[in-house]
C-alpha positions in Angstrom: -26.7 -249.7 -128.6 -26.2 -251.9 -125.6 -25.9 -248.8 -123.4 -29.2 -247.4 -124.8 -31.0 -250.7 -124.1 -29.8 -250.7 -120.5 -31.0 -247.1 -120.1 -34.5 -247.9 -121.5 -34.8 -251.0 -119.3 -33.8 -249.0 -116.2 -36.4 -246.3 -116.9 -39.1 -249.0 -117.5 -38.2 -250.6 -114.2 -38.8 -247.3 -112.4 -41.9 -246.2 -114.3 -43.9 -249.4 -115.0 -44.5 -250.6 -111.3 -46.1 -247.2 -110.5 -48.3 -247.2 -113.6 -49.4 -250.7 -112.9 -50.5 -249.8 -109.4 -52.7 -247.0 -110.8 -54.4 -249.4 -113.3 -57.6 -250.9 -112.3 -60.6 -249.4 -110.4 -59.7 -251.0 -107.1 -56.4 -249.1 -106.6 -55.0 -245.6 -107.0 -51.9 -243.5 -106.3 -52.2 -240.8 -103.7 -49.9 -237.8 -104.1 -49.6 -235.4 -101.2 -48.0 -231.9 -101.1 -47.7 -232.2 -97.3 -50.0 -232.4 -94.3 -52.2 -235.1 -95.7 -53.3 -238.0 -93.5 -53.8 -241.5 -94.8 -55.7 -244.0 -92.6 -54.9 -241.9 -89.5 -51.1 -241.6 -90.3 -49.1 -238.9 -92.1 -49.2 -239.7 -95.8 -45.9 -240.0 -97.8 -45.5 -237.9 -101.0 -46.7 -240.9 -103.0 -48.5 -244.0 -101.8 -50.6 -246.8 -103.4 -54.1 -246.9 -101.9 -56.8 -249.5 -102.0 -60.6 -249.6 -101.1 -61.5 -248.3 -97.7 -58.5 -246.0 -97.6 -59.4 -242.8 -95.7 -57.8 -239.5 -96.8 -57.8 -236.3 -94.8 -56.4 -233.0 -96.0 -55.7 -230.0 -93.7 -57.0 -226.5 -94.4 -53.9 -225.4 -96.2 -53.0 -228.5 -98.2 -54.5 -230.5 -101.1 -53.8 -234.0 -102.5 -54.3 -235.8 -105.8 -55.6 -239.3 -106.6 -54.5 -241.0 -109.9 -56.6 -244.0 -110.8 -57.1 -245.8 -114.1 -58.9 -243.3 -116.3 -59.5 -240.8 -113.5 -57.7 -238.0 -111.7 -59.1 -236.4 -108.5 -58.0 -233.3 -106.7 -58.8 -233.5 -103.0 -59.4 -230.0 -101.9 -58.1 -228.6 -98.5 -60.1 -229.5 -95.4 -61.6 -232.6 -96.9 -62.3 -236.1 -95.6 -62.9 -238.7 -98.3 -62.8 -242.5 -98.5 -61.6 -244.3 -101.6 -63.8 -247.2 -102.7 -62.4 -248.0 -106.1 -64.8 -246.5 -108.7 -66.6 -244.5 -106.0 -65.5 -241.8 -103.5 -67.4 -241.4 -100.3 -67.2 -237.7 -99.3 -67.6 -236.9 -95.6 -67.1 -233.2 -96.0 -65.0 -230.8 -98.1 -64.5 -230.7 -101.9 -63.4 -232.9 -104.8 -62.5 -232.0 -108.4 -62.9 -235.0 -110.8 -61.6 -235.7 -114.3 -62.8 -239.1 -115.3 -63.3 -241.3 -118.3 -64.4 -244.3 -116.2 -67.5 -242.7 -114.7 -66.0 -242.4 -111.2 -68.8 -241.3 -108.9 -69.1 -239.5 -105.6 -71.4 -240.4 -102.8 -72.5 -238.1 -99.9 -74.9 -239.9 -97.6 -77.9 -240.9 -99.7 -76.8 -238.8 -102.7 -74.7 -240.2 -105.5 -73.2 -238.1 -108.4 -72.6 -240.2 -111.5 -71.2 -239.1 -114.9 -73.8 -239.7 -117.6 -71.3 -240.8 -120.2 -68.0 -242.8 -120.2 -66.4 -240.0 -122.1 -64.1 -237.5 -120.3 -66.2 -235.8 -117.7 -65.1 -233.0 -115.4 -67.1 -232.0 -112.4 -66.8 -230.8 -108.8 -68.6 -232.0 -105.7 -68.5 -230.1 -102.4 -70.2 -230.8 -99.1 -70.1 -227.8 -96.8 -72.5 -226.9 -93.9 -74.9 -229.7 -94.9 -75.2 -228.5 -98.5 -74.0 -230.6 -101.4 -73.0 -228.6 -104.5 -72.5 -230.2 -107.9 -70.9 -228.3 -110.8 -70.6 -229.9 -114.3 -67.8 -228.4 -116.4 -67.5 -231.0 -119.2 -70.3 -233.4 -120.1 -73.4 -234.1 -117.9 -73.6 -235.7 -114.5 -76.6 -237.3 -112.7 -77.6 -236.8 -109.1 -79.2 -240.0 -107.8 -80.8 -239.3 -104.5 -83.6 -240.4 -102.2 -86.7 -238.5 -101.1 -87.6 -235.0 -102.3 -85.6 -234.4 -105.4 -88.7 -234.5 -107.6 -91.9 -233.0 -106.3 -93.9 -236.1 -107.0 -91.4 -238.4 -105.4 -92.9 -240.5 -102.6 -91.1 -241.2 -99.4 -88.6 -244.0 -99.9 -88.4 -243.5 -103.7 -85.2 -242.6 -105.6 -85.0 -239.8 -108.1 -82.5 -238.7 -110.8 -81.7 -235.2 -111.8 -79.4 -234.3 -114.7 -76.9 -231.5 -114.2 -76.0 -230.3 -117.7 -72.6 -229.2 -118.8 -72.0 -225.7 -117.6 -74.7 -225.9 -114.9 -74.8 -226.5 -111.2 -77.2 -227.8 -108.6 -77.4 -227.8 -104.8 -78.9 -230.4 -102.5 -79.4 -230.9 -98.8 -77.1 -233.7 -97.8 -80.0 -235.2 -95.8 -81.4 -237.4 -98.6 -81.1 -234.9 -101.4 -83.9 -232.4 -100.8 -83.8 -229.3 -103.0 -82.3 -226.3 -101.2 -85.1 -223.7 -100.7 -85.4 -220.6 -98.4 -88.2 -222.4 -96.6 -85.8 -225.2 -95.6 -84.1 -222.8 -93.2 -87.4 -222.4 -91.3 -88.0 -226.1 -90.8 -85.6 -228.6 -92.4 -87.5 -231.6 -91.1 -91.0 -230.5 -92.0 -92.1 -230.0 -88.4 -92.1 -226.4 -87.3 -93.2 -227.2 -83.8 -90.0 -229.0 -83.2 -87.9 -225.9 -84.0 -85.9 -224.1 -81.3 -87.8 -220.9 -81.8 -91.2 -222.7 -81.4 -90.0 -224.3 -78.2 -88.8 -221.0 -76.8 -92.2 -219.3 -77.7 -94.0 -222.1 -75.8 -91.9 -221.6 -72.7 -92.6 -217.9 -72.8 -96.3 -218.4 -73.2 -96.5 -220.8 -70.2 -94.6 -218.3 -68.1 -97.0 -215.5 -69.0 -100.0 -217.6 -68.1 -98.5 -218.6 -64.8 -97.7 -215.0 -64.0 -101.2 -213.9 -64.7 -102.5 -216.5 -62.4 -100.1 -215.7 -59.5 -100.2 -211.9 -59.8 -104.0 -211.6 -59.4 -103.9 -213.5 -56.2 -107.5 -214.1 -55.0 -109.0 -211.6 -57.4 -111.0 -213.2 -60.2 -109.5 -212.8 -63.6 -112.9 -211.7 -64.9 -114.1 -208.3 -63.7 -117.6 -209.7 -63.2 -118.4 -210.7 -59.7 -119.8 -214.2 -59.1 
């Protein structure tokens, strides 16, 4: 009996400190399968992290975060900052399983679980497009400018992504992704590269017409 008690106590000594580190929204455990960087240094296989911790995974490796009530898979080629109950995604992808409404922020877009029940969702930020997929329960996209058609500049809007659905937003303040956005993402077509090139060509043509005619009047009519 005494030997059994010693064995149990030894196991508790090993297990309890790690579990305590993972408890609370201001800390988590980072598990790396190799190649992951933590705050600019190679990450060990397991490490306790705290707010402002910066995690970077290479293209061929992933990592996992275990926090109180949440598990997050950090996909390959991802940069993310841990902020307790919020993850700030610079680029890449995250897979979240959370019962504590852990949210993800990308610039002015924040993705928030609607319920405190177990919620499973993915967030990716690739090539300026933020994609949200809700697998279990609903999530809310809280963003500024352009999510709702009637939203005025500077206003915030909420969009619900239902379980089994997905939504895509422009990372620049959450505008809906539309085909027209590729023509002029900022709403000013004259500022586009193609418009500028067309302007240069037009100026060149007019200059050539003026030089090539020499002293002859452009109009065939004589003065």
